N, C-alpha and C positions, 0 to 999 in steps of 0.2 A: 489607579488602573482604570481604563475606559473600555468594557467589556464591548460596547457598542461599535468600536472601532475595528474590531478583529473578527474575521469570519473564516468558517472551517469549510474547505472545499473538499467533498469526498468525489474523487475521480476514479470511477469505477463502472465499468460496462454491466449491461443486464446479463442474466446467467445464462441466456440462450447463446449469447455471444462470446461470453468467457468459456463455456463448455467446449465450444468447437476450436478455442485456442490453445487448450491445455491438454496434455496428454494422459488424461483423469478419466478411466471409464465410469459411466453411469454418473457424472459431476453435476447434472442439471441442479439436482436439490442441495448439492454442496454449495453451490454458488448462490443460489436463492439465499440459504442460511448465511453466507458469509456477507451477503449484502445487508441482511437484516441485522446481522451481528454488530457491523461497524456503524449502522444508522443508530442503532440502539445505544450504542456507546458515546457516539457524537452528540445525540439528543440529552444525555445525561450531563454534560458538560454546561448547559443552560446557553451556550454560545450560539448566536446565528450561524446556520449552515446552508449550504447548497449541494446536491447531489448532481453531477454532471455524468449523466450514461452517455451511450452512442448517439443517442437522439439530441443531445445539446452541443455534442463537440463539432468543432468546425476546423477542418484542415486535413490534408492527405497522409500526415505521418504523425506519429506520436508526439514528437515534440512542440510541433505546429499545434496541435490539439490542446495540449496541456497548459502552452504559453497562453493561448487565446481564452481558456476557461479562467487561469490567474488574471489576465487583464480585464475580463469582463467583472470579476469579483472587485478589484480596484475600481472600476468605472461606477459601481454602484456606491461609492463613498466610504470604502473600508480603507484602512491604512495599512492592516497587517492581515495576513492569511496564515492558516495552517492547511496544509495537504496530507490528506491520507488516501489509501486505497482500501481495498476489500480483502485482500489475501493474506493478512498478517494476524490471525487470531489472537496471538499472545499480546497484542497492541491492546492496553487498558484504558479507560476512561481517566483514570489518574495520570498516566503518561501524557494523554492528550493536553490536560490542564497543566502538567509539567511544561510542556512546550509553549503554552500559552503564557505561562509565569515568564518564562525565559524571553520570549518575543516582547512582553511588554516591559521588559527590562533593559531593552536594546540588543539583544543577540539573537543571531540567527541559528536555528536549532534543525538538527539533521539526525535521523535515525538511521543506521546502514543495516541492510540485510544480508543475510548470510551468504547470498549469491553475488554481491558486489552491488546491489541496487541500493534504494533507500525505501522505508516505509513510512516516514513522516518527515515534512520539511516545514518550517515555519520562518518567517520572514518579514520585515517591513518593506513597503512600496519602494522606499529610497534604496533599498538593496538590490532592486530587480531592474536588470538590463534585458529586454525581451530577446533582443537578436542573440547575444551571447547564450542565453538560456535555452534558447530554441535549438541550438546548435549543439547542445550537450551530447554526449554519447549515449542516448537513451536506448533501453533495451541492451546495454552491452554490459559487460563484467567490470568494467571500470568506472561505472557511473558514478558511485559513491566518491570516489577519489577526484573524480573531476567536478562533482557538485560543490564538494567541499574547499577545493581550490577556488573555484568560482566565486564563492561567497568570502572566502577568507580575504580575498583582495578587498572586500567591502565592509568588514569590520569583525567584530567578535562572533565566534563560533562555538555554540555547546553541542556536543554529541551526547546521544542517548544511547543505551545499552544495545547492542546488536540482537536482533531478531530474525527468525525464519519465516519468510513467506512461502506460501504453498504454490509450487510451479509443478510439483508431480507428487506421486503416491510416496515416495521415500520422505518427503517433507512431512508429510501427515504424521509418521511415526516420531519424527523429530518434534514436532509439536505437541503431540500428547505425551512424549516422554518429559516435557518439562515439568509437568506435574501442576502447572498452573490451572486454575479454574477456569472452565469453559461453560458457555451456556449450554442447557441440557440437550437443546435441538441440536447445536452445532457439534457437540460431542457424541451423541447417537451417530450422526451421520459419519462422522470422521471414523469412528471404531467400525462401522459397517463397512466402508471402503477400505480398511485395511484388513478385516475378516477376508473381505471378498478376494483380494489381493493373494492372501495366504491360501485360500481354497483353489485359486487358480493355478498356484505353484504346485500344489498337491495334486492336482488332477493332470499337470502338464510337468512331470518331474525332467524332461529333457531341457526345460527352459532353465536358464539361469536367473536368479532374482534381479541382477543387475539390467537384465534385458526389459524391466517393466520400468525402470528409471527413465524420466523424461528429461530432455535438454530444458533449460530454464527460459521461462519465457516473461522476462522482467519487465513488467509495464511501468518502470521507472517510480513506483510507489512503494508510493509510497508504495513498491515502488513498489509509490508514490509509493512515491511520491515516494 
């Protein structure tokens, strides 16, 4: 296996932009912690990585920006890429390394999110066709199915376990209930947000809990990716 030919793309916006796009109150520190969490996990793989936030992304829509970022990694001389986002806390370093192994063995790797998107995607540049990739239904609930169909036409596909990405407060409870170990900083913030929500419901009994749920804002990652 040739580690130097595979790079990880962390496609994730800054916390200031993310907190404005997701319906989670007081989420600035959450997205700071999520960004740090995924970067820590990526660094532990010892693979080269690149973090593309909004300052490095080029294009007017998600598909264009994501495609351009992938093309820029291949232009640096890498043969394969693994893309991840920042909103799936249960994604582990071990899972990223599993994706790396599958890609090195010639398979495209995809990890579906519970909202219909994907949280990790790994593939060789020979499987990549920029126009078709850019036109996939990014930020839609059928994204996983369409990405899988796109890559199945180009070779073998390995599917990883389904994970929850954080699009709203209800997703935070799901992540916490997995029992999976999280960083202490991230765990503290997630618990605090859940408790804040519970206090809001107690102080406003005429609200139904469902009113606090947000519509998915799937970024395609991972998803992202």
